[in-house]
N, C-alpha and C positions, 0 to 999 in steps of 0.2 A: 381782637380775639385771635388767639394763636391755635395752631394745630395741637391736638392732644394725642398722646401715644399711650397705649395700654400694653402691658407685658403680661402674657398669660401664665398663670401659676399651675401647679399640678392638679389642684382641685377642679379646674375648668378644662383641663386637657381632654380632648375627645368630644367636646360639645359642638353642636352646629354653630356657625358664626351668627346666624340670624337669631337663634334662641338666646345666645349669650348676650347680644346687644339689646334685645328686647327686655330681658330680665335685668340687665345692668342699668339701662336708661328707661325705667318703666313709666316715666312721665312723658316720653316721646311717643307719638302715635306709631303703631306698628307699620302702617303704610309708609311713613317717612323713613323708617329704618330700612325697609326693603328698597325704597327709591334711591337712597344714597349708596347702598351696596351695588345696585345694578348700574348706577351711573359711574361707578369706579371711584367715588369720593371716599369710600372706605377702602383702605389698602392693608394687606397682610404681608409683612416683610417686603414692603414696597411694590407688591404685585396686586393686580386685580384678581378678585376671587368671586365665586358664586355664593349665594346665601347659605347653601348647604355645605360649605367648606367646613371640615372638621379641624378646629383649632388645636394647636399642640403647645406643650410647655415651652416657654420662652419665645413664642410667636409675638411679634410686635404689630399691634393693630393701630393704624392711623385713623383718627376720628377728625372729620372736617371742622374747621373753625365756625362754620355757619350753623352747626347743630347746637341748639340751645338746650343743653343737657340738664341745666339747672331749673328749667321751667317747671313750676309746681302744678299739680292737678288743680284745675279751676273749680272743681266741684267737690264738696266735702263728702267723705264717706261716713255717713251717720249710722246710728244704731239700727235704724229701720232697714237700710240696705244690707247690713251684716246679718240681721235676723232673716231677711227674705232670701238671701243668696248663699249664706255660709252656715245656715243653721242645721241643715240636714246632713249630718255626718254619718256615713255608713261604716267607716272603719278608721281607726287611728292607732299607730304605734310610734316608736321612737324615730322611724324613718319616713313614714308615709301617712298622708291623710287622703281618704277617698270620700268624696261627697256625691250626693244625688243632685246633679246640676239641674236647675230649672231652665226652661226655655226662655228665650228673649234676651239673653245677655251673652256677649262675646267673651271669649276667654281673655283676650287682650283688648285694651282700649284702642280707639282709632280716631279719625277726624270727626266722625258722626257721633260716636259714643266715647266720651273722654275716659270714663271709668270702665275697666274690664274686670272680669271675675277674679283674675290674679291680684288686682289691687285690693279687692275686698277681702280676699283670703289673707293677704299679707297684713292688712290692717288688723285682723283678728289674731293671726298666729305669728306675725313677725316677718321682717324683710328677707329672711333667708329662705322662705318658702318659694318654690319654683314649680312650674308645670312639668309633668312627666310626659304628657301627650295632649292632644287637642280633640275637641269635638265641636261641631258647628254651633253657631249662635242659637239656633232654634231647636237643636237636638237636646233631649233630656237624658239623664241617667249617670252612670258611673264615670267619674273623672278623678284621676290620680294626681296628687301633688306630692313633691318630695320636700322633706323638712331640712335637708342639707345637700350640699353639692355631691357628696359621695353617693347618696341614695338616688339622686337624679341621674348621675352618670351610669350607675348600675342598671337602672331601669332602661335608659337609652340603649345600653348594650343588649339587654333582653329583647328590645324591639328589633334591633339590627339582626339578631339571631333567630327571629320569629318565635321567641319564647314567651310572648304575652298573648293570652287567648282572650279575644274581645268578641262578645256575642250581643247582637242587637235584635230588637223586634221591630217590625215595620208592617204597615198595611199598604198593599199594592193595589193599583187599579187593575181590574179584570181578574179572571181566574187562571192562576198559574197552573199549568197542566201537570208539571212534575218538578221534583227537586232538581236544582241545577247549580253547577259550579261555573262561574264566569271568570275567565282569565283574559282580560283585555286591558291594554294600556289606557291610561286616563288622559284625555285631551281636554284641558280647560281652555285652551285657545289653539289656533291652527299652527302656531310657531313652536309650541313646546310639546314634546312627547314624553310621557312619564315612563318609568320602568314598569315591569309586569305588575298587575294589580289583580288580586284573586279574592273573590267573594263567593261564599256558598249559601244559596237560598234554600231553606227547608220549609215545606208547607206545614203550618200548624192547623189551619182551618180555612175552608172555603166559605166566603161570605156572599152577600148579594152583590154580584159584579165586582168583587174585591177578594183579596186573599191575605190572611194574616200569616206572616212568615217569621221565621227565625233566621238571622243572617250572621254567619261567622266570617270575619275578615282575616285573611292571612297576611295582608299588607295594610298600611295605613295611609293611603293617598288621600289628598284633600277631596272631599265630596264623593269618595269612592262608591259607597253604597247607592247614593242617589244617581250617579251617572250610570252605574251598572244596571240598576233597575230600569232606568229610562231606555237603555240600549236594547232591552228585550221587550220593549213596548208594555212594560208593567211598571210605570213610574210610581213613586211613593205619593200617596194621597196628600194633598195640600203642600206639595213641594212647588213653591212659586217660581223656581228657576228652571228645573228640569221636568216638571210635571205637566199634566194635561189641564190647562186652565178651564176649559169648558166643562170637563168632568168635575173638577173641584167646585165650580159654581153650582153644579146640579145637586150637590150634597145638601142635605137638610140645613136650612139657614140657622136653626137653633143650636147646631154643633159649633163649638169653638174651633176655628179652622187653623189649627197648629199642625205643622208637619208631623206626620204619623211615623216618627222614627225615634227609637228609644234605646239607649245603651243599657241593656239589661244586666250584663255581668262582665266582670273582668277577673282574670286569673293570672297570677305571676308569682315568681319566687322572691321572697324577702332576702335581705343580705345574709341572714343566718341559715339560708337554705329551706326555710319553712315555706310551704306553698300557701298562698293567700287566695281565697275564693270569695269574692264580694258580689252580691246581687242586690238589685232593687226593682220594685214593681213600677210599671208605667204610670204616668200621671192620669188624673181623672179624665182629661179631655181625650186621651188615647183610648181608655177603656169605654168612654161614652160613644166614641166613633165605632168601635167594634160592636158594641151592643146594638147600635142603630142599624148597622149593616147586616145583622143576623136575620 
């Protein structure tokens, strides 16, 4: 097996290296893509780069020979998976598809889950579909896909310029006393510090030892809302990573214990300068939790 080299064209210029490789080699687990980048096995113009490196036209990317890029998915994407995860379309035009994402499926496949949501969407709409942004595996709600490279690049630039408005609903443990804006860097491990991360928590309703809130995020760091909520001692209910496990266990056993976080709406500008506003209601388990806590 020999080293493979990819030359970046104009359509892909400006994309993050990790996103480009994940979409190009969609049969390879995302974890493996990140691993070979961090180990320096992927080189750009003969130099080591970070996963968030913005690739440019005529960049030469070295792909290591031990990466089995032709490995097919070992699980068939059948009609049932397509109906379950790609059937709830909130909006569609020539450039974008916005779906109401169900909980329980990651946007990209990995070592534990071979098939990601992107694979299912591509099976239905074609291989040119790509993710415009991400939400967590168990988070529900608005998720945007681009139908072409130009649309994806345009959306990525909107994100960079903070021109995408993303609003969530969440149920927090305890009674939040007042609306609050949190501007704290995200630490997912002690060695890595993120850039500024801003979340605005607005009280919708006080519940029984809980608070229904609307959350607007001005940055899109991984696990941002969940980490910020936990940092003020009001973690999201049923968050198994950053939440209060004892509190979560105390909630009515008849309630489906899915993380109470939902991407309620997203607003952004289309390529023709039209403003798109897409909304979707929370799933039944979210509404059932709110009713039970009233």
